[in-house]
C-alpha positions as CSV (number, residue, x, y, z in Angstrom):
1,M,23.8,5.7,-30.8
2,A,20.4,6.2,-32.5
3,G,18.5,9.3,-31.8
4,Q,21.3,11.4,-30.4
5,T,24.2,13.5,-31.5
6,I,27.5,11.9,-32.5
7,S,31.0,13.2,-32.4
8,V,32.6,14.8,-35.5
9,D,35.2,12.0,-35.4
10,T,32.5,9.3,-35.5
11,A,30.7,11.0,-38.4
12,G,33.9,11.3,-40.3
13,Q,34.6,7.6,-39.7
14,M,31.1,6.7,-41.0
15,L,31.6,8.7,-44.2
16,T,35.0,7.1,-44.8
17,K,33.6,3.6,-44.1
18,Y,30.7,4.2,-46.6
19,T,33.2,5.5,-49.3
20,D,35.4,2.4,-48.7
21,Y,32.3,0.1,-49.0
22,M,31.1,1.7,-52.2
23,T,34.6,1.7,-53.7
24,G,34.9,-2.0,-52.8
25,L,31.8,-2.6,-54.9
26,G,33.5,-1.0,-57.9
27,V,31.7,2.4,-57.7
28,N,33.8,5.5,-58.7
29,M,32.8,7.8,-55.8
30,E,34.1,10.8,-57.7
31,E,31.1,10.4,-60.0
32,Q,28.5,9.6,-57.3
33,T,26.4,11.9,-55.1
34,Q,28.1,11.8,-51.7
35,S,25.9,14.3,-49.9
36,V,22.7,16.2,-50.4
37,S,22.4,19.7,-48.7
38,F,19.2,21.6,-47.9
39,S,18.9,25.3,-47.0
40,I,17.8,25.6,-43.4
41,G,14.8,28.0,-44.1
42,P,12.9,25.8,-46.5
43,L,13.7,22.6,-44.6
44,M,12.6,24.1,-41.3
45,H,9.4,25.4,-42.9
46,W,8.6,21.9,-44.2
47,L,9.5,20.2,-40.9
48,N,7.2,22.7,-39.0
49,S,4.4,22.0,-41.5
50,V,4.5,18.2,-41.0
51,S,5.6,17.9,-37.4
52,A,2.1,18.0,-35.8
53,D,1.0,14.9,-37.8
54,S,4.3,13.0,-37.8
55,D,6.3,11.1,-35.2
56,E,9.4,10.4,-37.4
57,I,11.2,11.4,-40.6
58,R,12.5,8.6,-42.7
59,I,15.3,9.5,-45.1
60,F,15.3,7.3,-48.2
61,M,17.9,7.0,-50.9
62,G,16.4,7.7,-54.4
63,A,17.3,8.6,-57.9
64,Y,15.7,11.2,-60.2
65,P,13.5,9.6,-62.8
66,D,13.9,10.0,-66.6
67,G,12.7,13.4,-67.9
68,E,13.9,15.3,-64.8
69,P,16.9,17.7,-65.3
70,Q,18.9,15.7,-62.8
71,A,17.9,12.3,-64.3
72,G,20.1,9.5,-63.1
73,R,21.5,11.4,-60.1
74,T,21.0,9.9,-56.7
75,T,19.4,11.9,-53.9
76,V,17.5,11.6,-50.7
77,V,13.8,11.9,-50.0
78,L,12.7,13.0,-46.5
79,W,9.3,11.4,-45.8
80,P,7.2,12.1,-42.7
81,Y,5.8,9.0,-41.0
82,K,3.3,8.4,-38.2
83,D,3.0,5.0,-36.4
84,G,5.1,3.3,-39.0
85,S,3.2,4.5,-42.1
86,P,3.4,7.6,-44.3
87,A,1.9,10.4,-42.3
88,E,-1.4,12.0,-43.2
89,S,-3.2,15.1,-42.1
90,T,-6.9,15.0,-41.7
91,T,-7.4,15.6,-45.4
92,E,-4.4,14.2,-47.3
93,E,-1.1,12.4,-47.2
94,L,1.7,14.7,-46.2
95,P,4.2,15.5,-48.9
96,P,7.8,14.2,-48.8
97,F,10.7,16.8,-49.1
98,N,13.5,16.9,-51.6
99,E,15.2,19.2,-54.0
100,G,18.4,19.3,-52.1
101,Q,21.7,20.1,-53.8
102,G,23.6,17.0,-54.6
103,R,27.4,17.0,-54.1
104,P,29.4,16.5,-56.3
């Protein structure tokens, strides 16, 4: 299943299974970030800027650090990788991407 599209039904089942799993751990999912959305334009601009020096994008779970306006909220970090390590251009490490909108 990796590296290909999946059906809407399968995606829905995955989301339900995750919610059931978290609820079983005692997490109130009404108070947790359940998705993070990105506007297509900025996301595509970033993907295009890192694609020449990357061979994969890893999506990490994260939480905003203290001092940030969203401190304590969970999010995702999209990080370009090349050959199993954070990707670099000829001059510097390529920047990860975030600032999606958490829901709820």
